[in-house]
Structures are given as structure tokens and as C-alpha cells.
C-alpha positions as CSV (number, residue, x, y, z in Angstrom):
1,X,-34.3,46.6,-0.1
2,X,-34.8,43.4,2.1
3,X,-31.9,41.9,0.3
4,X,-29.7,44.6,1.2
5,X,-30.8,44.2,4.7
6,X,-30.5,40.4,4.5
7,X,-27.2,40.2,3.3
8,X,-26.1,43.2,6.1
9,X,-27.0,40.7,8.7
10,X,-24.8,38.1,7.0
11,X,-21.4,39.8,7.8
12,X,-20.9,38.1,10.5
13,X,-21.5,34.9,9.0
14,X,-18.7,36.2,6.5
15,X,-16.5,37.3,9.3
16,X,-16.5,33.6,10.8
17,X,-15.8,32.1,7.4
18,X,-13.0,34.5,6.9
19,X,-11.5,33.6,10.4
20,X,-11.6,29.8,9.1
21,X,-9.8,30.5,6.3
22,X,-7.1,32.3,7.9
23,X,-6.6,29.4,10.3
24,X,-6.5,26.7,7.2
25,X,-3.9,28.9,5.4
26,X,-1.8,28.9,8.5
27,X,-2.2,24.8,9.0
28,X,-4.5,22.5,7.1
29,X,-5.1,20.6,10.2
30,X,-5.8,23.2,12.5
31,X,-9.6,22.6,12.3
32,X,-11.5,20.0,14.3
33,X,-14.0,17.6,12.4
34,X,-17.0,20.1,13.8
35,X,-15.2,23.1,12.6
36,X,-14.9,21.6,9.2
37,X,-18.5,21.2,8.8
38,X,-19.3,24.4,9.8
39,X,-16.6,25.8,7.2
40,X,-18.7,23.4,4.3
41,X,-21.7,25.1,5.5
42,X,-20.5,28.7,5.7
43,X,-18.8,27.9,2.2
44,X,-22.5,27.1,1.1
45,X,-24.2,30.1,2.4
46,X,-21.9,32.3,1.3
47,X,-21.8,31.1,-2.3
48,X,-25.9,31.8,-1.9
49,X,-25.4,35.2,-0.7
50,X,-22.7,35.8,-3.7
51,X,-25.8,34.7,-6.1
52,X,-28.1,36.9,-4.4
53,X,-25.7,39.8,-4.4
54,X,-25.3,39.6,-8.4
55,X,-28.9,39.1,-8.7
56,X,-30.0,42.2,-6.9
57,X,-26.7,44.3,-8.3
58,X,-25.8,45.5,-4.8
59,X,-22.4,47.9,-5.0
60,X,-19.7,46.7,-6.7
61,X,-17.3,46.3,-3.4
62,X,-19.6,44.0,-1.8
63,X,-19.9,41.6,-4.7
64,X,-16.1,42.0,-4.9
65,X,-15.4,41.0,-1.4
66,X,-18.0,38.0,-1.8
67,X,-16.3,36.8,-5.1
68,X,-12.9,37.2,-3.5
69,X,-13.9,35.3,-0.2
70,X,-15.8,32.1,-1.8
71,X,-12.9,32.0,-4.3
72,X,-10.6,31.6,-1.3
73,X,-13.0,29.3,0.6
74,X,-13.2,27.1,-2.4
75,X,-9.4,26.7,-3.0
76,X,-8.9,25.8,0.6
77,X,-11.8,23.0,0.3
78,X,-11.4,21.5,-2.6
79,X,-7.3,22.2,-2.7
80,X,-5.0,19.6,-4.4
81,X,-4.0,16.7,-2.1
82,X,-0.1,16.0,-3.2
83,X,1.7,13.0,-2.1
84,X,2.7,13.8,1.6
85,X,5.5,11.6,3.3
86,X,4.4,11.6,6.7
87,X,0.7,10.8,5.6
88,X,1.9,8.0,3.8
89,X,4.4,6.7,6.8
90,X,1.4,7.1,9.0
91,X,-0.5,4.9,6.8
92,X,2.1,2.0,6.4
93,X,3.2,2.3,10.4
94,X,0.0,2.5,12.0
95,X,-3.3,2.2,10.0
96,X,-2.4,-0.7,7.5
97,X,-0.6,-3.2,9.9
98,X,-4.1,-2.9,12.1
99,X,-6.2,-3.8,8.8
100,X,-3.3,-6.5,7.8
101,X,-4.0,-8.1,11.0
102,X,-7.5,-8.9,10.7
103,X,-7.1,-9.4,6.9
104,X,-8.9,-12.5,5.4
105,X,-7.3,-12.1,2.0
106,X,-3.8,-12.3,3.9
107,X,-4.5,-14.9,6.2
108,X,-5.5,-17.1,2.9
109,X,-3.0,-16.3,0.9
110,X,-0.3,-17.0,3.7
111,X,-1.7,-20.0,4.8
112,X,-2.0,-21.4,1.1
113,X,1.4,-20.1,-0.1
114,X,3.6,-21.2,2.8
115,X,1.5,-24.5,3.2
116,X,2.1,-25.2,0.0
117,X,5.9,-24.1,-0.3
118,X,6.8,-26.5,2.9
119,X,4.9,-29.6,1.5
120,X,6.3,-29.0,-2.1
121,X,9.8,-28.6,-0.2
122,X,9.4,-32.0,1.4
123,X,8.2,-33.4,-1.7
124,X,10.9,-32.2,-3.6
125,X,13.5,-33.2,-1.7
126,X,11.9,-36.9,-1.1
127,X,11.5,-37.2,-4.9
128,X,14.3,-35.3,-6.6
129,X,12.8,-36.5,-10.1
130,X,9.7,-34.2,-9.9
131,X,12.0,-31.2,-10.5
132,X,13.1,-32.4,-13.5
133,X,9.5,-33.3,-14.4
134,X,7.9,-30.2,-13.5
135,X,10.7,-27.7,-14.8
136,X,12.4,-30.0,-17.7
137,X,16.1,-30.9,-18.0
138,X,17.4,-28.1,-19.2
139,X,15.8,-25.6,-16.4
140,X,17.2,-28.0,-13.6
141,X,20.9,-27.9,-15.5
142,X,21.0,-24.2,-15.3
143,X,20.1,-24.2,-11.9
144,X,22.6,-26.9,-10.9
145,X,25.1,-24.8,-12.8
146,X,24.1,-21.3,-11.1
147,X,25.3,-22.8,-7.8
148,X,28.3,-24.7,-9.0
149,X,30.8,-22.2,-7.5
150,X,30.9,-20.9,-4.0
151,X,30.8,-17.3,-3.0
152,X,34.2,-17.3,-1.3
153,X,36.2,-15.1,-3.9
154,X,33.2,-13.6,-4.9
155,X,34.1,-10.0,-4.2
156,X,37.7,-10.6,-5.5
157,X,39.0,-8.5,-8.7
158,X,35.5,-6.6,-8.8
159,X,33.8,-3.6,-7.4
160,X,31.4,-4.7,-4.9
161,X,29.4,-1.6,-5.1
162,X,29.1,-1.8,-9.1
163,X,28.3,-5.2,-9.3
164,X,26.0,-5.3,-6.2
165,X,24.1,-2.5,-7.6
166,X,24.3,-4.0,-10.9
167,X,22.6,-7.3,-9.4
168,X,20.2,-5.6,-7.3
169,X,18.5,-3.4,-10.2
170,X,18.1,-7.2,-12.0
171,X,16.7,-8.4,-8.9
172,X,14.1,-5.4,-8.4
173,X,12.8,-5.9,-11.9
174,X,12.3,-9.7,-11.6
175,X,11.0,-9.9,-8.2
176,X,8.5,-7.4,-8.7
177,X,7.4,-8.9,-12.2
178,X,6.4,-11.9,-10.2
179,X,4.6,-9.9,-7.3
180,X,2.6,-7.8,-9.9
181,X,1.7,-11.2,-11.6
182,X,0.4,-12.5,-8.8
183,X,-1.7,-8.9,-8.1
184,X,-3.0,-8.7,-11.6
185,X,-4.1,-12.3,-11.6
186,X,-6.2,-11.5,-8.6
187,X,-8.5,-9.2,-10.8
188,X,-9.6,-12.5,-12.4
189,X,-12.7,-12.9,-10.1
190,X,-10.0,-14.0,-7.4
191,X,-9.2,-17.6,-8.6
192,X,-6.4,-16.0,-11.0
193,X,-4.6,-14.8,-7.9
194,X,-5.3,-18.3,-6.3
195,X,-3.8,-20.1,-9.4
196,X,-1.1,-17.5,-9.5
197,X,0.1,-18.1,-5.8
198,X,-0.2,-21.9,-6.0
199,X,1.8,-22.2,-8.9
200,X,4.8,-20.1,-7.2
201,X,4.5,-21.8,-4.2
202,X,4.8,-25.4,-5.8
203,X,7.4,-24.8,-7.9
204,X,9.8,-22.4,-5.6
205,X,9.0,-25.6,-3.0
206,X,10.1,-28.3,-5.3
207,X,13.2,-26.2,-6.7
208,X,14.4,-25.5,-2.8
209,X,13.5,-29.3,-2.0
210,X,15.8,-30.7,-4.7
211,X,18.7,-28.4,-4.8
212,X,19.1,-29.4,-1.0
213,X,19.6,-33.2,-2.3
214,X,22.4,-31.9,-4.7
215,X,26.0,-31.3,-4.0
216,X,25.5,-27.5,-4.8
217,X,22.9,-27.4,-1.4
218,X,25.5,-25.5,0.9
219,X,25.9,-22.7,-2.0
220,X,22.1,-22.8,-2.8
221,X,21.2,-22.1,0.9
222,X,24.2,-19.4,0.7
223,X,22.4,-17.6,-1.7
224,X,18.9,-17.7,-0.9
225,X,18.7,-17.8,3.1
226,X,19.3,-13.8,3.5
227,X,16.3,-12.4,1.5
228,X,13.7,-14.8,1.7
229,X,11.6,-13.7,4.3
230,X,11.0,-10.3,2.5
231,X,10.8,-11.6,-0.9
232,X,8.4,-14.4,-0.3
233,X,6.2,-12.1,1.9
234,X,6.0,-9.6,-0.7
235,X,4.9,-12.1,-3.1
236,X,1.7,-13.3,-0.6
237,X,1.1,-9.5,0.1
238,X,0.8,-8.6,-3.7
239,X,-1.5,-12.0,-4.1
240,X,-3.4,-11.0,-1.2
241,X,-4.0,-7.3,-3.0
242,X,-5.1,-8.7,-5.8
243,X,-7.6,-11.2,-4.7
244,X,-9.1,-8.3,-2.5
245,X,-9.6,-6.7,-6.3
246,X,-11.0,-9.6,-7.8
247,X,-13.5,-10.9,-5.0
248,X,-14.8,-7.1,-4.6
249,X,-16.3,-8.1,-8.2
250,X,-18.0,-10.9,-6.7
251,X,-18.9,-9.7,-3.2
252,X,-20.0,-6.1,-3.8
253,X,-22.5,-6.1,-0.7
254,X,-25.1,-3.8,-2.6
255,X,-22.7,-1.9,-4.0
256,X,-22.2,-1.4,-7.7
257,X,-19.2,-3.2,-9.2
258,X,-17.3,-0.2,-10.2
259,X,-18.2,1.3,-6.7
260,X,-17.0,-1.9,-5.2
261,X,-13.9,-2.1,-6.8
262,X,-13.1,1.5,-6.2
263,X,-13.4,0.8,-2.6
264,X,-11.1,-2.1,-2.5
265,X,-8.4,-0.4,-4.6
266,X,-8.2,1.8,-1.8
267,X,-7.5,-0.8,0.5
268,X,-5.2,-2.4,-2.0
269,X,-2.8,0.2,-2.9
270,X,-1.3,0.7,0.5
271,X,-0.7,-3.1,0.3
272,X,1.2,-3.2,-2.7
273,X,3.1,-0.1,-1.5
274,X,4.6,-2.3,1.2
275,X,4.9,-5.1,-1.2
276,X,7.3,-2.8,-3.3
277,X,9.1,-1.9,-0.1
278,X,9.6,-5.8,0.4
279,X,10.6,-6.4,-2.7
280,X,13.3,-3.3,-2.8
281,X,14.5,-4.5,0.6
282,X,14.7,-8.4,-0.6
283,X,16.4,-7.4,-4.1
284,X,19.2,-4.8,-2.1
285,X,19.8,-7.9,0.5
286,X,19.7,-10.2,-2.6
287,X,22.7,-7.9,-4.6
288,X,25.0,-7.3,-2.0
289,X,24.6,-10.0,1.3
290,X,23.6,-12.9,-0.8
291,X,26.4,-13.2,-3.1
292,X,28.9,-12.2,-0.9
293,X,31.7,-14.6,0.7
294,X,30.2,-13.4,4.3
295,X,29.8,-16.6,6.8
296,X,26.6,-18.4,6.7
297,X,25.8,-17.5,10.1
298,X,25.9,-13.8,9.2
299,X,23.2,-14.6,6.3
300,X,21.4,-16.5,8.7
301,X,21.1,-13.6,11.1
302,X,20.0,-11.3,8.5
303,X,17.0,-13.8,7.4
304,X,16.2,-14.3,11.3
305,X,16.1,-10.5,11.8
306,X,14.1,-10.0,8.7
307,X,11.5,-12.6,9.8
308,X,11.4,-10.8,13.1
309,X,10.9,-7.3,11.7
310,X,8.0,-8.8,9.9
311,X,6.5,-10.8,12.8
312,X,6.9,-7.1,14.9
313,X,4.9,-5.3,11.7
314,X,2.1,-7.8,11.3
315,X,1.5,-9.1,14.9
316,X,3.0,-6.4,17.4
317,X,1.7,-3.3,15.6
318,X,-1.4,-5.1,14.2
319,X,-2.5,-5.7,17.9
320,X,-1.2,-2.6,19.2
321,X,-3.2,-0.7,16.7
322,X,-6.8,-2.5,17.5
323,X,-6.2,-1.2,21.3
324,X,-6.3,2.5,19.8
325,X,-9.4,4.4,18.5
326,X,-10.2,3.9,15.1
327,X,-8.5,6.8,13.2
328,X,-9.6,6.4,9.5
329,X,-13.2,6.7,10.4
330,X,-12.7,10.1,12.1
331,X,-10.4,11.4,9.4
332,X,-12.6,13.0,6.8
333,X,-11.1,15.1,3.8
334,X,-13.1,18.1,3.3
335,X,-14.5,16.9,0.1
336,X,-16.2,14.0,2.0
337,X,-17.5,16.1,5.0
338,X,-19.0,18.5,1.9
339,X,-20.7,15.4,0.5
340,X,-21.9,14.1,3.7
341,X,-23.3,17.3,4.9
342,X,-26.4,17.4,2.6
343,X,-28.4,19.2,5.1
344,X,-29.0,22.9,3.6
345,X,-27.5,25.9,4.9
346,X,-29.7,27.8,7.6
347,X,-31.2,31.0,5.9
348,X,-31.0,33.5,8.6
349,X,-30.0,33.4,12.7
């Protein structure tokens, strides 16, 4: 009857596990990290008790109680993790800016893109013939035709909401396709992302520079000014996320390539979420504000406000996060705690 006596002494352990289960059912965040470690140990120890009770054919009520307790703890420990808006907001507003502030891939992508964009703008403005050589005469003619008419009467005789929604949906599709191409190209060992970023920076810079030498310069600037900060920044973020995945296949830091890619993917996913939000914001502005008859000063204020918002996000929130304690290292899922706690549970007390 030594097994019976052992299980009788374990009743306090079961009671403790049951108490922790009740607290977790009331609130998933009610336990501290130390208590979660204890919870995982108690769960494993109770599983061993259930196996012992089954092997020695103890009374049915005891076995049934242990089955229920183990199932209850298991469901709490390995519960499915659904999408939670509050967690994603916390990730996007607090953790992600801190990482992006020191992200070498983002810095490299931003320096490359904006550097080449400004250089190409100057070249395209100084040598307008490069636009035709790069894009072809047909593409250049289409660009000029798009901006022949101004936006003073763009709202007359049409539904602003309906037309704006249609344009915004088209811009979302077009802009996100550019971003995802930059992201996917980064998977080619990072080099593809650099090429896609370089190509977009040069083409856009040449177009901006050339259009400012034509009679349609005013109309062109009226259209592109307001949404440019969000759209260009989203392209840079997409390329940086793709480069992170691509270079993770080259620089594994002792991990397998699959493990290195999984780890990089966890960091790249929130970046792509932020890029998607910026593409969405740019599409809304491009659909409702850019083609509207609003004065250029208003559109310039929208661009300045967007740029200031981006600066606040990347710089102010990024710097503020560095002064706080590092939360991601302290917040572990219960599954991770179980994996890290590989020490065996104590047999008796």
C-alpha cells in the first residue's frame, strides 16, 4: 500500500494545482512568471500521479478526480492563442518601435531607398531624357496625360464617397503588391530585396524629377504630396522585413536554417503588419485627399503631419522603449515555460 500512502501525501499538491487552475480560469494573466513555472511542475507531477493511480488500480473516485484535474490543467496550459487586439496594439505601439529603432535592416533599407530616390530625383530633373530611356515613350506619354487636368472640379458631378472608396480600393491593391514584391524578393538571400528596393527608388526618383520639369508639375505635386510619406515608408518597411528573412538564411548564428528563418519570421511579421497599415493609410489619403480640390497647402499639411507621426513613432517611441525594462524577454508563454523547465518534478515532500 505504499502507492496509496504516497498518493495520500500528494493531496496537498493536487489542491495547489486546483487553486492555480481556478485563478487562471478567472484571468489568464493572474499568475506571475514564477507561479507559472510552479504550475507547469505541478501539472507534470500530477500526470505522474495519475499514471501511478492507474497502474495500481486505486479507487475509481481518485482516478476520476486526477483525470479531470490533469485535463483541466492541460487545457489551461496548452490553450489555443487567438488573435487579441490588445496584444497586437501593445506589440505595434510599444515593442516594435523599440526594435525598429535599432534595426540594422531598416536603417540600411531607409538609407538606400531615400538616398537613391533623392539622387534619382535630381538626375531626372537635370536630364529629363532619362525618363524616356528608362520607361519608354509610351509610359511617359501616359504619365503626362494623367496629370493634364487639374483637380479643381474633381468633385463635381460625382459621389466623393463612392469615387474615393473605389480609388482607395485600387490603390490598396496596387500599393500592397509593390510592398509584397519587395518583401518576397528579400527571401532571395537578401539580395533580391536590395535589388527591388533599388529599382523602385530609381524609377520613382526619375519619375518625380521628370514630372517637375513638365507643365503638369503643379498637378503632379498636388496629387503625390499628401500620401507620399506613408507610401514610401511602407515600401522601405516591406523591403527591410524581406531582407531580414533573406539574410537569416545566410547568417544563422549557429542555428539550423529553418530555425533561423522561423526566428526572423517572428520579428518580420509585425513589421509587415505595420507596413500594411501604412499602405492602408496611404491608400485612403490617395483616394480621398490627393485627387480632391483642396488647396495645396492643406495637402502639404497632411504630408507634414504624416511625416511627424512617423518620426514620433520611429524615434520618440523607439527611444522611450529603450528606457524601460525589456518586456519580451520576461513574458513567456506557458508552452515556453514548460519547455525551458526541463528539471524533473520532485517525487515527494
